[in-house]
C-alpha positions in Angstrom: 36.1 -86.2 -58.5 33.2 -88.9 -58.8 34.2 -92.1 -60.0 32.5 -92.8 -63.6 30.5 -95.7 -62.2 29.3 -93.6 -59.5 28.2 -90.8 -61.8 26.2 -93.4 -64.1 24.3 -94.6 -60.7 23.4 -91.1 -60.0 22.3 -90.2 -63.6 20.0 -93.3 -63.4 18.8 -92.1 -60.0 18.1 -88.5 -61.2 16.4 -90.1 -64.5 14.3 -92.5 -62.4 13.0 -89.4 -60.1 12.1 -87.0 -63.3 10.1 -90.2 -64.8 8.0 -90.2 -61.7 7.7 -86.5 -60.8 7.5 -84.9 -64.0 5.9 -84.8 -67.4 6.2 -88.0 -69.9 9.0 -88.2 -72.4 7.4 -88.4 -75.8 10.1 -90.6 -77.5 7.9 -93.7 -77.7 4.3 -94.3 -78.4 2.4 -94.0 -75.1 -0.4 -96.9 -74.2 -3.6 -95.4 -72.0 -6.7 -96.7 -71.1 -9.9 -95.0 -69.9 -12.3 -96.5 -67.9 -14.3 -94.3 -65.0 -16.4 -96.9 -63.9 -13.4 -98.9 -62.9 -11.2 -96.3 -61.9 -13.1 -93.4 -60.2 -16.3 -95.2 -58.9 -14.6 -98.7 -58.5 -17.1 -101.0 -59.8 -16.8 -104.0 -61.9 -13.2 -105.9 -60.8 -12.3 -102.3 -58.6 -10.0 -99.7 -59.0 -7.0 -101.6 -57.5 -7.6 -104.7 -59.6 -8.6 -102.6 -62.5 -5.1 -100.5 -62.3 -3.0 -103.9 -62.0 -4.6 -105.3 -64.9 -3.7 -102.0 -66.9 0.0 -102.3 -65.9 0.1 -105.8 -67.2 -1.6 -104.8 -70.3 1.5 -102.1 -70.6 -0.4 -99.2 -70.2 1.9 -96.1 -69.0 -1.1 -93.6 -68.8 -4.6 -93.2 -67.5 -7.3 -90.5 -69.1 -10.4 -89.7 -66.9 -12.5 -87.0 -67.3 -13.4 -84.5 -64.5 -16.8 -82.3 -64.8 -16.9 -79.0 -64.5 -19.5 -78.9 -61.4 -17.0 -81.4 -59.4 -16.4 -79.9 -55.9 -15.3 -83.2 -54.5 -11.9 -84.3 -55.8 -11.6 -87.2 -53.6 -12.3 -90.0 -56.3 -9.6 -88.7 -58.8 -7.2 -88.2 -55.9 -7.5 -91.8 -55.2 -7.2 -92.9 -58.7 -4.0 -90.3 -59.0 -2.6 -91.8 -55.7 -2.9 -95.8 -56.7 -1.9 -95.1 -60.3 1.3 -93.3 -59.3 2.2 -96.3 -56.8 1.9 -98.4 -60.3 4.3 -96.1 -62.5 0.8 -94.9 -64.5 0.3 -91.3 -64.8 -3.1 -89.9 -64.9 -4.2 -87.2 -67.9 -7.3 -85.1 -67.0 -10.0 -84.2 -69.6 -11.6 -80.9 -68.2 -15.2 -80.7 -69.4 -18.8 -79.7 -68.8 -21.3 -82.7 -68.4 -24.5 -83.1 -70.5 -27.8 -83.9 -69.3 -27.8 -87.6 -70.2 -24.1 -88.1 -68.2 -25.2 -86.5 -64.9 -29.3 -87.7 -65.2 -30.2 -83.9 -64.5 -31.9 -81.4 -66.7 -29.3 -78.8 -66.1 -26.1 -78.9 -68.4 -23.3 -76.6 -68.8 -22.9 -77.0 -72.8 -24.9 -74.2 -73.8 -22.6 -70.9 -74.2 -20.6 -71.9 -71.4 -18.3 -68.8 -70.0 -14.5 -68.7 -71.0 -13.6 -67.1 -68.1 -15.3 -69.5 -65.9 -14.4 -72.6 -67.5 -10.9 -71.3 -67.1 -11.3 -70.8 -63.3 -12.2 -74.1 -62.8 -9.4 -75.3 -64.7 -7.0 -73.1 -62.7 -8.8 -74.8 -59.5 -8.2 -78.1 -60.9 -4.5 -77.5 -61.9 -3.8 -76.0 -58.5 -5.2 -79.1 -56.5 -3.4 -81.5 -58.8 0.2 -79.8 -59.2 2.9 -81.8 -58.9 0.6 -84.6 -59.5 -1.1 -84.4 -63.1 0.8 -82.6 -66.1 -1.4 -83.1 -68.9 -4.7 -82.0 -69.4 -7.3 -81.7 -72.4 -9.9 -78.8 -72.7 -13.3 -80.1 -73.2 -14.6 -83.6 -74.6 -16.0 -83.8 -78.1 -16.7 -80.2 -78.8 -17.4 -80.9 -82.3 -20.0 -83.3 -81.1 -23.7 -81.8 -80.9 -24.2 -83.0 -77.4 -21.2 -81.8 -75.7 -21.3 -77.9 -76.8 -24.0 -75.8 -78.2 -24.9 -73.9 -80.1 -23.6 -76.6 -82.4 -23.1 -74.2 -85.1 -21.4 -71.9 -83.3 -19.1 -74.5 -81.4 -15.6 -73.8 -83.3 -15.9 -70.1 -82.3 -17.2 -71.2 -78.6 -14.5 -73.6 -78.2 -11.6 -71.0 -79.5 -12.4 -68.9 -76.8 -12.6 -71.4 -73.9 -9.2 -72.7 -75.0 -7.5 -70.1 -75.2 -8.3 -69.0 -71.5 -8.0 -72.2 -70.1 -4.7 -72.9 -72.1 -3.3 -69.6 -70.3 -4.7 -70.6 -66.8 -3.5 -74.3 -66.6 0.0 -73.1 -67.6 -0.1 -70.0 -65.0 -0.3 -72.8 -62.1 2.8 -74.6 -63.9 4.6 -74.1 -67.1 5.5 -77.6 -67.2 1.6 -78.9 -67.7 0.9 -80.2 -70.6 -2.5 -78.8 -72.3 -4.1 -81.0 -75.0 -6.2 -79.1 -78.0 -9.5 -81.0 -79.1 -10.5 -84.1 -78.0 -12.6 -84.3 -81.3 -14.9 -87.1 -82.3 -13.4 -88.4 -85.8 -16.6 -88.3 -88.2 -18.8 -86.1 -90.0 -22.5 -86.3 -89.5 -25.0 -84.1 -90.5 -26.6 -81.8 -87.6 -24.7 -84.2 -85.0 -20.7 -83.9 -85.4 -18.5 -81.3 -87.3 -16.0 -83.4 -89.1 -12.8 -82.6 -86.9 -10.5 -81.1 -90.2 -13.4 -78.6 -90.5 -14.1 -77.5 -86.8 -10.1 -77.1 -86.7 -10.1 -74.5 -89.7 -13.2 -72.8 -88.1 -11.8 -72.8 -84.6 -8.1 -71.7 -85.6 -9.0 -69.0 -88.1 -7.9 -70.5 -91.6 -9.6 -70.9 -94.8 -10.1 -74.4 -97.0 -6.5 -73.8 -98.3 -5.1 -73.6 -94.5 -4.2 -69.9 -94.8 -4.7 -67.9 -91.4 -7.3 -65.1 -91.7 -6.1 -61.5 -90.4 -6.7 -60.4 -86.9 -6.5 -64.1 -85.5 -3.6 -64.6 -82.8 -1.8 -68.1 -83.4 -3.0 -70.5 -80.5 -0.2 -72.9 -78.6 -1.0 -76.6 -77.8 1.3 -79.0 -76.2 -0.9 -81.5 -78.5 -3.6 -82.1 -80.2 -6.5 -85.1 -78.8 -8.6 -86.8 -81.5 -10.9 -90.4 -80.8 -10.1 -91.9 -84.3 -12.6 -94.9 -84.1 -13.5 -96.8 -87.1 -16.0 -99.1 -85.0 -17.0 -101.8 -87.6 -14.2 -101.7 -90.3 -10.8 -102.4 -90.4 -8.1 -100.0 -88.8 -6.8 -99.5 -92.6 -10.2 -98.3 -93.8 -10.1 -94.9 -95.4 -13.2 -92.9 -94.4 -14.5 -91.0 -97.5 -15.2 -87.3 -96.2 -12.0 -85.6 -96.4 -12.4 -83.7 -93.2 -12.9 -86.4 -91.3 -10.0 -88.6 -89.4 -10.2 -91.9 -88.4 -7.1 -94.4 -87.4 -6.4 -95.0 -91.1 -6.3 -91.8 -92.0 -3.9 -89.9 -89.6 -2.1 -88.3 -92.6 -4.9 -86.2 -93.1 -4.4 -84.9 -89.6 -0.7 -84.7 -89.3 -0.6 -82.9 -93.0 -3.1 -80.4 -91.6 -1.0 -79.8 -88.2 2.2 -78.9 -90.6 0.1 -76.4 -92.5 -1.3 -74.9 -89.5 2.6 -74.6 -88.2 3.5 -72.9 -91.5 0.3 -70.6 -91.1 1.1 -69.9 -87.5 -2.3 -70.9 -86.7 -1.6 -73.9 -84.1 1.8 -74.3 -82.9 3.8 -76.0 -79.6 4.8 -73.5 -77.3 8.2 -73.4 -78.8 6.9 -72.9 -82.0 6.8 -76.5 -83.7 4.4 -78.6 -85.2 1.7 -79.9 -82.5 1.4 -83.4 -81.8 -1.2 -85.9 -82.1 -2.9 -88.0 -78.8 -5.3 -90.4 -79.8 -7.2 -90.6 -76.6 -10.1 -92.8 -77.4 -10.2 -95.9 -79.1 -11.9 -99.5 -79.3 -13.9 -102.1 -80.8 -17.3 -103.2 -79.9 -17.5 -106.5 -77.6 -21.4 -106.7 -77.8 -24.3 -105.0 -79.6 -25.0 -104.0 -83.3 -21.4 -103.1 -84.0 -20.1 -106.6 -82.1 -17.0 -107.9 -83.5 -15.7 -111.3 -83.3 -13.1 -111.2 -80.5 -10.4 -112.8 -82.8 -11.0 -109.9 -85.1 -11.3 -107.2 -82.5 -7.8 -108.7 -81.2 -6.5 -108.6 -84.8 -7.7 -104.9 -85.5 -6.2 -103.7 -82.1 -3.1 -104.9 -83.0 -3.3 -103.2 -86.7 -4.6 -100.1 -85.1 -1.4 -99.7 -82.9 0.8 -100.6 -85.3 -0.5 -97.6 -87.5 -0.4 -95.3 -84.8 3.4 -96.3 -83.9 4.4 -95.7 -87.5 2.4 -92.5 -88.0 5.1 -89.8 -87.2 3.9 -86.7 -85.0 1.6 -89.5 -83.0 2.5 -90.1 -79.4 -0.4 -92.1 -77.7 -3.0 -94.3 -78.1 -5.7 -94.8 -75.3 -7.9 -97.9 -75.5 -11.4 -97.0 -74.4 -12.8 -99.0 -71.3 -10.9 -101.7 -69.7 -13.6 -104.4 -68.3 -16.8 -105.0 -70.6 -20.1 -103.8 -69.6 -22.1 -106.3 -71.6 -25.5 -104.5 -70.6 -25.0 -101.0 -71.6 -25.0 -99.5 -75.1 -21.2 -98.8 -75.1 -19.2 -102.1 -74.7 -15.5 -102.0 -75.7 -13.7 -103.6 -72.7 -11.1 -106.1 -73.3 -11.7 -107.7 -70.3 -14.8 -109.8 -68.9 -16.9 -108.7 -66.1 -15.7 -111.6 -64.2 -11.7 -110.2 -64.4 -10.7 -112.9 -67.1 -8.8 -111.2 -70.0 -10.1 -111.6 -73.4 -8.1 -112.1 -76.8 -8.0 -108.2 -77.4 -6.4 -107.9 -73.5 -3.5 -109.8 -74.8 -3.1 -108.2 -78.3 -3.0 -104.8 -76.4 -0.4 -106.2 -74.3 1.9 -107.3 -77.6 1.2 -103.8 -79.1 2.4 -102.1 -75.8 5.5 -104.1 -76.1 6.1 -103.5 -79.5 5.8 -99.6 -78.4 8.4 -99.5 -75.8 10.7 -101.1 -78.2 
């Protein structure tokens, strides 16, 4: 018979191993960070220093995209390895890249072939098997620049998601697959509101009742980018099909209705949880906020996420500031010095762990 003290030590060792090797637990709010320039390209303060800062901030996850046309996974391999050495998990967003990202005329966003995209996803999942356990299917498919024709985007996305989910799960059933990565707002001709996009992609009507002939989809989570930009997190965006950090209840309510309609469920038939995979406030440009206000808003946003039932993650988009770029939501200055917002996120991460 093994003494109780040795059993306790053995259990702790097994728990530590599973924590390092397997999918993440969903008991507490995960704090994530995304910054391709730093983590993949090594620019700014560099990958190693950037990951150290992410760990100091209290992050548990690093989100990064991977382009459909990518054949060389070396940068992602380096990131996954360096992140794992610091106890950080990497989650990958699989997506075609529009021309303005790749700086070429060729794009893969117009009527992408579901079978071809699923084959790419299977190749990625095989390459990172045992090292990456969470994938999301495309980036902001409800935004006109990421999936076209724009009016057909919900139907296209459904076909792509269904095949891609099966492909990733066929490699390892432990892999988590997130639906959506949706932009938060309705903008005429530019963006389909997330709840409207979900209804069309999941074959439900305005009363969230499923149409005949549509099989349910499965997902380990639904990913949303709940930006509010210039307003405080508690602001209630007026469009009822839009979902921002202050209106998360619209999304969690919709997900419960989708479960009852058997339109979108977890693999075990439950209500799909929410992953907020991009968020931040601008440090420069037309939507710039003072540093103290950014810090206060970020703390408030994380408090909202932590207290909203069904929300499992909030990701800070950009770690290091890029003052000359149009998009600058980082919380560390280019010289590596943390701003007030960095320490606000660290306190929020500490509260999330508790």
